N, C-alpha and C positions, 0 to 999 in steps of 0.2 A: 827520309833522306837516309842514304846508306854512307858510314864512313868506313873506307878501306885504307889500311897502310900501302904504301908502295908495294907493288909485286903481290898483292893478294887476288884472290878471285875476283873476277870483274862482274857485276851484277848481270844478270841475263843471259851468261854465257853457259850456265847449265840447264837452262829452260830449253831453248832451242838453238842450235848451232847455226851461227850465219851461214848461208850459202852463197850468197852474194858478195860485193865488196862491202867493207866498212867505210863509211864516209865521215871524213875529218873536216869538219869546218874550222879554220885557224885563222888568226891573224898575225901569226909568226911572232908572238910577243908573250909577256910573262902570262896574259890572261889565258892564253891557249896551251902553256906549256905542260900542265898536268893531264888535259886532254888528250894531247899529243902521246903522251907516255901510254895513256889507256888505249888509246886507239891503235897504237903499235902491237901492244901486248894482246889484246883482243883480235886482231889481225893475224898475228902470228899463231896464236892459239888455234884459230878456226882456220889456219891455212888459206885465207882468202886474200885478194888484192886490197890495199888502202888506197882509196882515193881521196885525196887532199884538195880541199876546195878552199881558195881565198877569193873574196869578193872585194872589189873595189867600188866603193861607193862614192860617184861623182860628186853629189851633194856636199860631200865632207872635204872637197878639194878647193870649194870656192871661198873666197874671201869676202867680207862684207863690201856689197856694192856689185857682187856678181864675177870679179875677176877671179882667175884661178890661181890659186897658190901653187899648183903643180899641174903639168899636163898628164893625162891618163897614162900614156905611153912612158913616160918618166917614172910613175910609179909603178905600173907593170915590170918594168926593168928592175927596179930596186927589188920587188917582191919575189921576182925570178930569183935575184941573188939571195934574197932571204931562204927562200925555199930549198936551195941546195945542201945546206947542213942537216936539214929534216929528212930530205929525200936519201942522204946516205945513212942516216940513222935508221931509216926504214928497210933500206937493203941489207944493212948490217944485222937485221932481226930476221932475215930471210924472208922479207915481205916485198911483194912487188908493188911499187909505188906508181901512182898516176897523179899528175898535177893539173889541175883547172883553175886558171885565173878568169874570172868574171867579172862584169861592169853592171852594177846595178843595186838594187835594194838586197842587203845580206841575206835575210829571211827567205825572200823570195828565191833568189839564186841557189842557196842551199836546198831548199826543197825542189825546185827544177831539177837541179843537178842528181839529187837524190833518186828522182823517179825517172829521168832519163837514162841513168846509168844502172838501175836495179839495185840500188842499195839495200842491204838488209839490216842496217843499223845506222844511226848518224852519232856522232859523239862531237860535243861543242864545249868549249870553255864557258866560264860564267864569271862576270865582274863581282858576283854577289852582291849587286845594289839592292837596297831595300824596297819595300813598295813604293815609297816616294820616288826614289831614283828612277825606278821602272816607269813610273806614270810619267816624268819628265823627259827621260832619256828614251825609253822603250827597251825593250828586251828581244834580241835576237833568238836566244836559246828558248825563251818561253814561246814566242811565236812559233818557231820551227815545231817545238814539241806538241803544240795546241794542233797543228795541220799536217804533220808528217804522217805517211802511210806505212812507216817501218817505226821500231822502237828507237828511242832518242834516250842517250846518257848525257845529261848535263854534269859537267866536271868543273869541280871549283879545288883548286890546289892549295894547301895552307901548310907551309912547311914540308914535311916529308909524306904528310897524309892527304890522300883524296877525299873530298865529299863528292858523292855521285848520286844524282837523282835520277832514276830509269822511268822514262813514262812510255806507255805502249802506243800503238798507232790510232790516230783518231778515227779511224773506220771501226776499230774494234771497241772503243769507248761510246760510240754512239747508242 
């Protein structure tokens, strides 16, 4: 695990400069805020676009009994509003943003977006759950890191410090 103070060099940036877009998987909340900072900085340094991906998991919108707490279109509209300030921060950093809001399983959608858009790197936030939490809830970031075709940075922000775990593509680990 690499611990970096805010604004420090980003893992992997000195190895091979990204040539395609950086994909940021975000939930537009506190879990993703450190990953957002890291992804914007990396895209600005590499002078590549930032592909912002948010996934609406329809299964999480259901109440017990099968009724929906919110409709997907309502959630999508709210997420587009949430994305506006992030898009402005990306533009202010001199980076071209692109927003994708997909429906489905978060890990699967992030992987499909990365492959279809030719992402050179994926940056994701982490809840920092322990082993037991991952067993019961699962881990989008761990699944993406295990199956991605490009490097993945998993970022957990603690105060002004980002803890970043960088993993290479699955094809190189085989």
